[in-house]
N, C-alpha and C positions, 0 to 999 in steps of 0.2 A: 565767961567760959574760956578755957585755954585755947590758944591758937592751934588748929590742927596741923599735924606734920605734913600731910598731903591730902588733897581732895580730888577724887576722880573727876575729870572734866565732863561737862555736859557736851554732847555731840549733836550733830545736825544730820538731817536726811537730805538726799539730793532730789531736786525737783526740776522739771523743765521750765517752770514759770514761778515767779515770786507770788506769794499769796497777798490778798488785799483785804482790808477791813480795819476798823478802829482798834482791834485788839493786837495788831501787829506793828512792830517797829522794824525798820530796815537799816542795816549797817553795810558798809563797804566790806567786801571779802578781801583780806590781805593774803599775800603769798609769802609765807615764812614758816617759822616753827611755833606751834602752840606752846605757850610758856606761862606758867604761873609764878608770881612773885610772892614769896612768904617773907614778911618783914616783921621783926621782933626786936625792939630796943636798938634800932640801928643796924642790926645784923640781917643780911638778905640772903635768901636761897632762891635760885632760879630752878624751877622744877618742870620737867617735860610732861607730856600728856600721860606717860606711863610711870611717873614718879621719880625718874632719874634726876640727880642733882647735877646741873650743868653750870653752876655758878662760876667755876674756874675757867670755863670756856668764854664767858662774857663778863669779865671784871668791870668794864666801863659801864655796862648796863646796871650791874649790881650796885656800883658806887653811886650812880644817879638815883636809883630807888632809895638808897640809904639817906638821901637828902630830904625825903618827904617828911612833913611835919605830922608824924603819926607814931604812936607807941607800938601798935600791932595791927597788921593788915594782911589780908590774903587777896591778891588781885589776879584776875584771869585776863590773858591777852595773847597777842601774837607778836613775836620778835621778828623783825624784818630788816632786810637791807633795802635802802631807798635810793632810787636813781636820781640824777639831777633834775629830771622832769617831775619828780614827786611820786612816781609809780613804784610800787614795791617789786623787788627782784629776788627770786629764789637763788639765782646764780650768784649774786652778791652775797647772799646769806651763806652759801656754801664756801665761798672764798674766805670770808671772815672767819668761819668756823675752823678752816684749815690753819689759819694764822694764830688762832687763840685769842683774838680780841678785835677791836675795831669799833668804828662809830656806827651803831645801829639804832633803830627806834623800836621801842616796845609800845605797841598800840594797845592800850588798856581798854577793855570793853565790859568788864564785870567786876563786882566787888562782893566777896563772899564772907569776909570777916573784918570787923573794924573795932579795935580797942575793947575786946572782950565780948562783943555782941555778934551773934550768929546772923549776919545780914543775909545769908543765903536763903533764909526762909521768907524774906520779903518778896513782893512782886518785883519783876525786873525793872519797871519804871522807877521804883523807889531806890533800888540798888544803884541804878545808873545816876540818879540825882545825887546820891552821896558820893559816888565816884567822881562825878564832875566837880563837886565842891572840893574834894581832896586834891584834884588836879587843876585847880583854877590857874595856878602859875607853875606848871610842871618844870622840872629841870630838863636840860638838853638831853635828848635821847628817850624821853618819855612823852607820850601823847595820849589824849583822851579820844576814844572812838565814839563819836556821837551817832545818833540814829535819827531817822526821819519816819514820819507816819504817812498815811495816805495810800496812794496807788502803788503797790509793790512793783508791778510790771513797768510802770513809768519810771520808777527809781532804777530798776535794773537796766532798762534801755539807756538811760542817761549815763549809768556807770559804764556800760559797754561802749558808748559813744566816746567816752574819755579814755578808753584803753584799759579799764580796770578788769580784774579777773571775774568779778561777779558780785553778788550781794548775799548777805545772810539775814533772813527775816526771823524775828523772834517774838514769841508771845509776851506782851508787856505785863500781863496779869499773872504770870506763873512764877513760882519760886525756882531757885536753881535746882536742877534735877540731874545729879551725876549719872553719866552713862546713857541718859535718855536721848532718843533721836526724834521725838514727836513734836516738841515745842519749838524747835529751831529748824529752819528749812534753808538750804543753800541752793541758789540758782546761778549757774555760771554763764559767762558770755561766750566761751569757746566750746565747740563740740569736740570731744576727745574720744579716741578709740585706741585699742591695744594692737600693736603690730609686731611682727617678728622680723628681725634683721636677717635677710637671706643672702646678702652679699654687699659688695661695695665697688665703686668705680675708681679708676686711677685719678690722681690730682691733675688739675689743669691750671695753667697760668702761675700766679704767685701763691696759690693755695697749697699748703704742705700736707703730707701724710695720706690723705684720701680725697676723692672728689665728692662723692655722694654715697649715702647709704641706700641700699635697695631693700624695699620693705614688702612684706606679704602679710596675709591674714588667713585665719582658718575659717572655713565654712562649717555650719553645724554638722555636716556629714564627714568632717575630717579632712577635706581637701584643702591644700594650701594654695591660695590665690595671690598672684603678684599684684601689689597695690600701687607701685610707682617708686619714685626716688625722692630723697630729700637731702639738701646740702646746705641749707641756710640755718642760722641760729646756732652754729657750732664754733665757738672761739677756739684758739689753738690749744688751750689747756684741756678743753673737752675732747678735742681730736686726739690728743696724746693718750688720755684715759681710754677713749673708745677703741683705739688701735693697739692697746697694750697686749690684748689677747689674740690679735690677728697673726697670721703667718702659718707656715707649714708645721 
């Protein structure tokens, strides 16, 4: 069958804990951009989760995928910036996006089409086996995202211990289900909440622009409650963007 132009990605639902059972496989959750690679006779398109073509933004990744020994393939994955310690960093991803290139890694975790065959209809465990065979010796910038069975919560705790974002647990016996959120479950390591920036403090010492952001949150009855201040994790570039709209 012909290679599809774009396939709507399968999605995941958020859960507090990872599921456990022989039907589940558990993968590392990467912090980057969901990206599909469409490969046909050496020509590569990098497609976002909404179908936008971002090939020109990441030419090095596209060139690496073109080296794969395959006539036609459609690979699902996550394009990430990787820190020296091996952890993925969304901040690096944004910096590379701004410059239009750079050395990134596409973590490939699913295979939907291979040389004329609709692989998406196969169970996930079979799709991953074919993907692993395709990426036995991947070019630089491409990596196979393996999975583990067994206790999902034990895997998630181990991931959190190593500073990872979380895990994605997937039904190994299911076909690829575009748009579906039932067969994939993501469980994160960090608890997150939405806050409102209500102000900022003046910079101190060598820190430029501002000291800390003052945060608040809304109660169900509409009251705005002060939550505290945060000043870490903001490099100079982020500070410049954050303060661009401040002032009288």
